[in-house]
Every structure is written in C-alpha cells, then in structure tokens.
C-alpha positions, -999 to +999 in steps of 0.1 A: +357-633+153+375-611+130+386-636+105+352-651+105+336-622+097+361-611+069+356-647+054+320-638+053+324-605+035+345-628+012+321-652+005+295-627+002+318-605-028+325-635-047+288-650-046+276-626-070+303-627-093+299-671-096+261-663-098+273-642-127+291-665-144+268-696-140+240-673-159+265-666-184+273-698-194+234-710-192+227-681-213+254-692-240+243-726-239+209-719-245+215-689-270+239-718-288+212-743-288+182-717-303+206-705-332+213-742-339+206-751-377+208-713-386+231-691-403+239-652-390+216-626-396+223-604-424+208-567-418+201-538-435+179-505-424+146-520-434+150-560-436+171-588-422+178-623-437+192-657-427+193-696-433+176-721-412+176-757-415+150-785-399+176-806-387+210-795-373+227-824-388+229-842-422+219-878-416+201-883-446+200-877-484+172-849-480+170-819-458+145-789-455+157-757-453+141-722-452+154-685-462+138-666-433+133-631-440+121-604-416+107-568-425+102-536-410+064-525-412+054-515-445+084-533-465+076-564-486+091-590-509+086-607-540+067-636-551+083-659-580+058-638-603+062-601-588+036-590-611+035-558-625+069-550-610+094-562-585+115-592-588+116-623-566+143-633-542+174-655-561+199-676-544+232-687-554+245-721-543+277-722-559+299-720-532+284-749-511+296-782-505+277-817-506+249-802-520+232-821-550+204-794-553+181-768-535+148-763-552+128-731-533+092-729-527+070-703-525+040-699-497+003-683-512+012-647-514-006-614-505-018-589-532-006-550-531-021-527-554-009-489-554-014-464-580-033-494-607-007-519-601-008-553-591+019-569-573+025-602-552+044-606-526+050-609-485+052-586-456+066-586-421+078-619-411+081-648-440+100-680-445+107-690-480+108-731-479+141-751-497+140-788-501+176-794-506+195-830-515+226-842-502+253-856-522+270-876-494+250-883-465+267-888-430+291-863-445+293-823-427+282-803-454+287-762-458+258-742-472+265-713-487+238-688-499+245-657-520+207-642-520+199-610-538+166-599-532+145-564-537+124-545-508+100-522-514+080-499-494+072-460-513+109-466-525+123-500-538+160-512-528+176-538-538+200-561-512+226-590-516+238-611-483+257-639-483+244-667-456+266-696-445+256-728-424+276-752-415+257-787-406+280-813-392+274-849-399+257-870-370+227-888-356+192-872-366+187-837-348+161-815-349+163-780-349+140-751-333+135-741-366+116-772-380+087-762-365+087-728-388+099-740-420+070-768-413+046-735-409+055-722-441+058-753-462+016-760-451+015-727-472+027-737-502+000-746-528-003-782-538-001-797-569-035-808-584-065-812-565-062-809-532-088-811-500-116-808-519-104-776-544-102-786-582-094-760-610-113-773-637-106-753-667-091-723-683-106-703-711-091-676-733-108-653-761-112-618-773-138-590-768-135-553-780-094-559-785-089-568-747-078-604-739-093-624-711-089-653-694-114-676-675-105-694-648-132-722-635-128-740-601-150-758-579-151-767-539-162-791-514-161-759-489-180-731-498-156-702-517-153-675-492-132-646-509-111-670-533-082-657-554-060-670-578-027-657-595-017-666-632+019-673-647+025-676-678+049-665-709+077-637-699+063-602-702+026-608-699+007-592-666-024-603-654-052-583-638-069-589-601-094-612-609-133-601-609-150-631-591-184-645-594-198-674-574-219-698-581-237-732-578-245-724-540-208-710-531-190-745-546-181-728-581-161-701-588-156-679-620-126-659-615-120-634-650-082-618-657-076-595-683-039-599-699-017-570-708+018-571-723+008-590-755+024-561-778+061-574-760+054-612-774+053-633-807+027-623-828+010-659-825+003-647-789-011-613-798-033-631-816-046-656-793-034-674-762-053-710-768-029-734-765-006-715-744+007-733-709-002-716-679+007-724-644-027-717-622-024-709-582-059-713-566-068-704-530-098-706-508-094-698-475-064-721-457-069-745-493-043-738-521-038-760-551-014-755-583-017-769-615-003-760-650-026-764-679-030-747-713-057-723-722-085-731-745-103-707-771-141-697-761-164-677-784-174-643-763-210-652-762-207-683-745-197-670-713-209-642-690-197-607-697-175-595-671-182-563-673-217-569-658-217-556-623-248-575-616-231-607-626-202-604-609-195-605-573-173-577-571-182-553-601-202-522-583-188-492-568-198-483-535-212-448-552-234-470-575-249-491-546-258-460-524-274-448-558-295-482-563-296-474-522-315-441-530-338-453-554-347-483-539-356-468-504-380-440-523-396-468-547-409-478-513-430-450-510-454-462-535-453-499-522-486-515-508-474-521-473-462-485-468-492-470-484-513-470-451-491-451-431-482-427-463-517-420-463-519-408-428-489-384-435-508-370-466-537-366-443-515-345-419-500-323-445-538-314-453-546-308-420-515-282-416-521-270-451-529-235-432-502-237-409-473-219-400-446-229-425-423-233-395-445-263-379-450-281-414-411-281-415-401-294-383-433-321-384-421-335-416-386-331-404-395-353-377-410-379-395-379-380-417-359-384-386-380-413-375-375-430-409-335-429-411-336-432-373-356-467-374-330-477-404-299-473-382-314-492-353-325-518-377-287-518-390-270-520-359-292-550-347-286-566-382-252-559-371-254-578-339-272-605-351-246-609-372-215-609-347-233-638-328-238-661-360-278-654-363-296-656-393-299-619-412-320-610-439-345-580-450-377-586-434-370-612-407-383-596-380-417-604-398-405-642-388-412-633-350-441-637-333-436-606-307-427-585-331-461-592-354-483-589-320-469-556-309-475-543-348-511-558-344-518-538-314-504-505-327-518-501-361-552-514-344-552-485-319-547-463-346-574-474-370-595-468-339-583-440-335-590-425-368-623-439-362-633-416-336-636-445-309-611-421-283-586-400-284-548-414-279-519-393-260-490-401-243-482-399-208-483-363-199-448-370-181-438-370-216-458-346-233-447-323-209-412-317-223-408-286-242-440-272-251-425-235-254-411-247-280-435-265-302-465-293-292-446-323-284-473-347-287-470-338-323-435-337-335-432-372-310-461-383-332-448-375-364-415-393-355-432-424-344-452-421-380-418-420-398-408-454-375-437-473-384-431-465-422-395-480-419-414-510-401-437-514-428-415-512-455-394-542-444-419-570-458-416-550-493-389-552-520-387-527-542-363-524-574-328-517-567-331-526-530-323-564-535-289-554-546-283-526-518-288-548-489-270-580-504-243-559-508-246-543-475-251-577-458-221-593-470-197-559-465-186-546-435-199-529-405-193-496-423-209-509-455-242-519-437-246-485-418-241-463-444-262-483-472-291-485-444-291-446-439-291-441-472-318-466-478-335-443-453-329-413-468-346-425-502-377-436-480-376-402-463-371-380-497-406-370-503-407-358-465-376-340-470-388-324-498-417-308-485-396-299-453-374-277-474-403-262-491-433-260-466-456-239-486-462-269-507-486-279-483-505-251-493-512-267-522-537-293-510-568-290-504-580-268-473-593-285-443-632-296-440-659-319-427-643-340-458-617-349-436-637-369-412-648-392-443-608-393-453-601-403-416-628-431-415-611-446-450-577-441-438-588-461-404-601-489-429-565-489-446-549-495-415-571-518-400-570-539-433-531-535-425-537-553-387-558-581-402-530-590-427-507-586-401-531-609-377-534-636-408-495-640-408-494-641-370-515-674-374-492-684-397-458-678-379-474-688-343-505-706-349-541-704-343-538-706-305-514-680-300-529-656-326-563-657-312-547-650-274-533-620-290-561-610-308-587-612-280-560-590-259-560-565-283-597-560-290-603-561-252-577-534-249-594-514-276-631-521-257-618-504-223-606-476-244-635-468-262-658-474-230-638-451-209-640-426-237-679-434-243-681-421-202-671-386-211-635-396-193-623-372-224-594-388-244-579-418-228-542-411-219-525-442-207-503-437-177-464-449-181-471-482-162-500-488-181-482-483-213-456-511-194-482-536-186-499-533-224-466-538-243-454-566-215-491-585-224-484-580-259-448-590-258-454-618-233-482-635-254-463-655-275-440-667-251-464-685-228-489-693-253-487-735-259-465-739-288-485-757-321-473-783-338-462-785-376-497-806-381-516-779-365-501-753-382-520-739-411-491-730-434-469-764-431-444-764-455-459-788-478-500-780-473-500-751-497-478-770-524-509-781-543-508-791-583-474-780-598-451-773-567-430-795-551-416-790-516-379-772-512-351-799-515-320-780-524-298-808-522-315-827-555-314-794-575-277-809-591-298-841-596-327-832-614-303-809-636-278-836-642-311-857-657-323-828-682-347-815-660-351-772-659-359-764-617-380-731-610-372-724-575-398-698-555-388-687-520-420-668-506-435-660-475-469-647-463-453-613-446-436-607-483-458-582-500-438-581-530-438-623-535-479-620-529-477-593-562-456-614-581-475-651-571-508-633-579-500-611-610-473-635-627-465-669-613-505-680-608-509-668-644-522-692-668-490-689-695-467-695-665-486-722-648-490-739-682-451-735-689-443-750-654-465-783-660-445-795-687-429-829-681-395-817-679-401-791-656-400-792-614-416-763-596-401-759-562-415-735-536-400-726-504-421-709-474-401-684-451-430-674-432-411-687-401-371-690-396-360-716-420-325-725-413-322-748-450-338-716-463-316-691-453-286-708-456-299-713-493-305-677-499-271-668-483-249-685-507-263-664-536-253-637-508-289-626-507-307-622-477-342-609-489-370-621-506-384-625-534-358-651-546-366-669-578-339-688-598-342-711-628-316-739-631-315-760-664-286-784-685-276-749-699-276-728-663-267-757-637-254-728-616-291-707-618-305-676-634-315-656-610-345-637-617-355-601-607-373-590-575-404-582-595-411-606-616-426-607-654-439-635-676-409-625-703-384-626-672-395-664-661-398-674-701-367-664-712-347-677-682-364-710-691-350-708-726-316-702-717-313-727-690-331-755-708-309-776-735-304-755-770 
C-alpha cells in the first residue's frame, strides 16, 4: 500500500515536467514554423526591421521578398522620393549568394506636413515588396541585405541593419509571410491605365515667376480625395496638389508648384517642357503610375489655380465662415424671410415705449430661436448623411408633412393678425417663470426666430451656396460651425438691436395705424401660406393638399367661432395641440398617393418651348457633337429659382440665345425628391439650388453660374463654352 502511494506521488510529480517538455517542444515547432522564411529582427529604440520571403524554399528562378518594418507610434520611414526632406531605405545585396537581381517596389505613400515641409513615407507597420531573381533554381540561396534607413518623428535618426535569410532548395513551400507580402504588393501602383484610372496629360507653364505643373486624370469611378506624387529631375520638389474635380466627378485637375529650379541647369530653369516626369495617381484603393514628358501650355489656357471658387481645396475655414456670416445676413432681405421679418418690425414698433430690458430679452430670444433652429438643422443633416440619405439646403420642402405643418402654422398666424382669435400657449407652459418676464412673450419671440430659419431655407443668397457646400462635404464639426455662423448672420439684426435696445425708441409710437399694419402683415403671411400650399400640390398631389387645406380651414373656423362666442382668447390645451399636430402630420401618410400622371408638376409637363427633359447621361455626347448645353435645376419651393426664372431666364434675350440650333436647354424639377438630380448635384459638391451650368466644346466639364443669375453671366458662359 505504501509502495503504491509512493509510485502515485512520483507519477504526479513527474507528470507536470513531461507536460512542460511537450508544450515546449510544440511551441518551438510552432515558432519555427511561424518564422519560416524570415530573417532575424534587428531592433532599435524606435523601429525594427527584417527580411521575409513568400516561399520558404528555392524552387524557381523568381521569388517574392519583403523588407518588413515595424515603427513606434509617430515615427516614419520615407518613400523612394521623400519630398522636402529625408532619404529612402537603401539595400546592399553584395554579400548574397545565388542572387541575380532584387528590385525594391514601393506601395502608395502617405503625406506628412510639418512646418511647411511636405514629405512622403510610411508609418506603423509597412512592408516594401522586392522582386528577386535567382541565378540557379533548385540551389540553396543565402540572402544578405545591408539596409540603411532613416526614421523620423520630431528628430531623425539614421540606422543600419544586416539581415540574413537562408532559403534551402526544395519543393515549393509557401511561407507564413506570403499573405503580408501580397497585401503590400497590391498597394504598389500599376504601370499605365489601371482599373479605370488613366493619366491624360501633364502640362507646365510659368506665371509671375512661379513654375506650375497641371496633371489631368480621369476615372470610371468618381474621384474621392484623389492625390498624386510627381518625381522628376534631382533637386526639384513639388507642392501638395491643389485639386479641382469636374465632369461629374470623373475628371481630376491637380496643380503643383515646382521648387528648386535654381539648383538645376539653366534650360530647366527656363522651362520644364519636354522633361520626363514619373507621376503616381491615386484614387481610393486604385493607383497608377506613368512616365511622361511635360508639355508647355500658355497660362491663359488654364484655370488660375489661385482662384478659390474654382479649386476644390482653396478656401480657408476663416474665408468660408466670413461667407457664411454675409450669406446669412443677406437672407434677411430675401422674399421668403420678409413676412416673418415684418412681424419682428411690428413687434419692435409695439415695444418702442417699453423697458429696454424687455426689448433686449425679446430680440435675444428671437436670435436664440434662429441660431437654435440652424443647429437643429445641422444635426439633422449630420444624421441623414451618416445613414446615407440625400442631404441639401431646403430639401425639407420636398416633404408633404413639413409643408402641411407650415401651411397650418402660418395660416393661424395670419388669422391671428386679422383678429379672428387670440392664440396663446397652454397654461402649463405659460405659467413657467412669470416672475421673470411674460413667458408667452419670450416663447413667442423664440418661435418667431425658429420660423424665420425655416422660411429662410428655400432661399439662396449670394455666398450662401459656397458656405453650405463646403460644410456638407466636410466633417461634422465643419457642418456645425458653418451652420452656427449662418444662423448668427441671419440673427445679426436681432443681436444688434438687443445690444442697443434704445434703437426701438427711434420707431414710430404705437397707435391706431398699427391695426392697419397688422392687417397688411396678415396678408403677407397669408400669401406665404398660399405659396406653400401651391408647393404642397406639386409635392403630394391635389387630393392630399385639398385634405390638408380643408383640415386647416376647419381648425381656423372652429377657433374663430369660439372667439366670436365670447369664449375669450382661444387657448389650445396640450391634448388639443397634440391632436391638431397629429391630424396635420399624418394626413400626407393616409391620403391616397396620386400617380405621376395626376400630378400637375410632372417632370416633363412644364418643359415647353425650348426646354428638354433633364438627361445627364447624354450631355457628354451632345457636347462631343458640338452642342452647347444649358442645365437649370429648379423647384417650386426655391424662391431664388423663381426670381432667376422670371427676371433672367424668361427674358427675351436669354430665350432667343437658348433657341439657337446649337443649344440644348435642359431643365430638372427638384420639387419632389429625385435621386438622379441629387446625384448630379453631389458630383459638383452642391447640396442646394438654384444650380445652373453651361457645357460646350470648349468647356466639356461645365461652367457653373452664380446663384443669382444675370444675363451677362449667362452670355459670357455661352461664349466661353462654345468653340472659338
């Protein structure tokens, strides 16, 4: 019994040792397998490097290798053309045996900008693929790579590493590193046209002593954040390109400035025409590379790269914010905002004898309403963009429920001004904070500000389109900042009066004449409601609009009757407000949809005379045949579009110009959501209307016209677009 216990104890003691030996053996085997086809790592403080092979044996004349770097965060190595500073990795194979050649290839690099210097290179984990040829296949090969490389962060440190890799002869055996080599090989640009990406031309010119290069490339896929890298004579460096996208997003113009010409020969300093350059063009995951000579071009034949309105990345954020502030302020004088602004003026007159503190608070509340509505609008656009929906300036006017709500609210406001009834908020809301100020008044001012923003969105003021387009193609922060400044611009008159409340004393004193003014303002609001109802017919059809109109008039009639029966001011309870809102918002949902045939504003119905239906797919074909194409994107809810149409486009001179045989005039109606129109606008980085563009043999990518059209702008665009 004792012997049995001792044997058991012995076995239990020896068992862990046996297990450890087995685990160690297995681990060694796995480790050996994992490091198959790889040299030792040579480590430094900020990097480490090794040589790897796609095959663990030598079985043919060709073999794929890779120089594998792992870099500490923030550190980088350089591309074959490092840019303004640095040098690329260099490999010396002199001590290798059975190696015929080894060509280092370069994946697409990253750009690094610091202190005005542009450099190109790689961060984190990168592998440089190597195409190697063996002298004698089926013969063991000893690869020795002496690597010199530079790593940089805030400082730069040069390193050298000796990497040794022995590959025995034998049957083909894939190494564990083949997949990594394939990943980085796929990132090496292809020579010539590749995957629909093509480099068309490279032009050079001099302007004001500065030498320029312009690269032209097209792609079957829409360009999204393209980039290009230029390599030429030693000692020349090239700026980060300024980029303009045209032709619906399929043509990229990239402009580079050239530096270092004083370090080269005199001929190059005079002109780069005929000089060979290697150009790497990148669009997303596709990259192509070509060597080509630069051709001379006259400066007048190209679009000036210094013009921020023509170049995609020109304007600074400060310039955009200035445009947003000015554009928002100009909205105060647009016809869509005037009815609500008139109400504010009436309120100002009514308060001309009031306490300056009350005047200040009232106008601050209106300003807060305007800016808050812009922030809500910005957040809504951010959410819609994140889920892939169409976004744009004023697109809420394409929604029947939105129009129905506005029709009801503005009609009630108009009837209130006419004295049909007094409209107050529920007591549960108006009882809050009465000791501070009459809350009904503050809330009313805030809601006036909100309504001002809502009615401003179908209008486009000068400078507004540029600011909105910049925001909607930018980051979330860009959208929020630009829309906040837009709101501040629209609220600027309110902010000024709140800062100087004594300005209210300069207006006429209240009196009986204000009753007539109230009636006039009521008619202005009623006109706005009729205009919105007109749009509602176009968006949702006559049946839906009629039901909403009947519901609105019935609600107003009930309020009027209640008031005439001496019930005092009509005061909607919270349930009453909810019921009225529910009826208004759900009417477009439960009312039967009208077909396109029943709809008064069918896409082709209004296109009479010179106008043709909008067909963006045939524009290139028409231009190639020598035609000039005028495109007008419009909508019933776009006030600025209607102004352009009635004052400019429908003028005799413009109609005569567009009636010529060589001109095709296309009109697109964006009153209702239309994916084709939205996609067309987005190709120009535009998210609102009006939008007008002229194409021609001399302008195949289109000449974009200003938001507020003039006859001269149209005629100049036609002259520039047609063959000279």
